[in-house]
C-alpha positions, -999 to +999 in steps of 0.1 A: +255+285-764+280+295-731+276+280-698+293+319-686+276+340-662+275+372-666+268+401-635+262+437-650+268+467-622+257+503-637+274+530-612+280+570-611+311+576-634+338+559-651+366+557-618+341+538-603+341+518-630+374+508-630+373+505-591+347+486-593+362+456-621+388+458-596+372+452-573+354+422-588+380+409-604+403+406-572+373+388-555+362+365-580+375+343-607+364+367-635+374+383-668+361+417-680+339+420-708+339+455-723+325+486-702+294+509-721+280+542-711+248+560-714+244+598-704+210+604-688+183+626-695+188+642-649+226+641-656+224+675-629+209+657-612+232+624-605+264+623-584+280+622-618+268+626-645+280+592-665+266+558-658+289+530-667+281+495-670+308+469-655+300+428-673+318+404-654+315+370-674+327+332-651+308+308-628+275+320-608+297+322-580+332+336-591+300+365-608+281+368-574+314+373-557+326+396-581+299+416-583+291+418-546+330+433-537+319+452-571+287+470-555+306+472-521+334+495-533+306+518-559+285+523-523+317+532-505+324+560-530+296+578-563+271+545-562+257+520-581+220+525-600+215+486-601+228+455-611+219+414-626+234+389-630+220+367-661+232+328-647+234+316-682+230+341-715+216+332-745+238+334-773+225+368-785+227+383-753+265+370-751+265+390-781+245+422-773+274+416-739+302+432-767+285+464-779+299+493-761+291+535-768+328+543-757+334+529-793+310+555-806+324+593-807 
């Protein structure tokens, strides 16, 4: 079992995702899993018509610091949709973190 926590932050837009990832990595001793994307059903109602998931890995304390910094950055930009921290993900969950729709054409 992988003991590293995972923090997931879904934001509006790719630029916001990069800025949040940068802020989070500077705030905590974390590393990133691949971004994932989702095109919502109601894109015209959103600030940006693309949702991007930023995924941080590391200790619970470091992931928490990274997530806090990333949320602050997202709030200063286009905003965020949802956030979660899994302190001790299962092996199956860790496998799912590698999936990314950015690989699809």
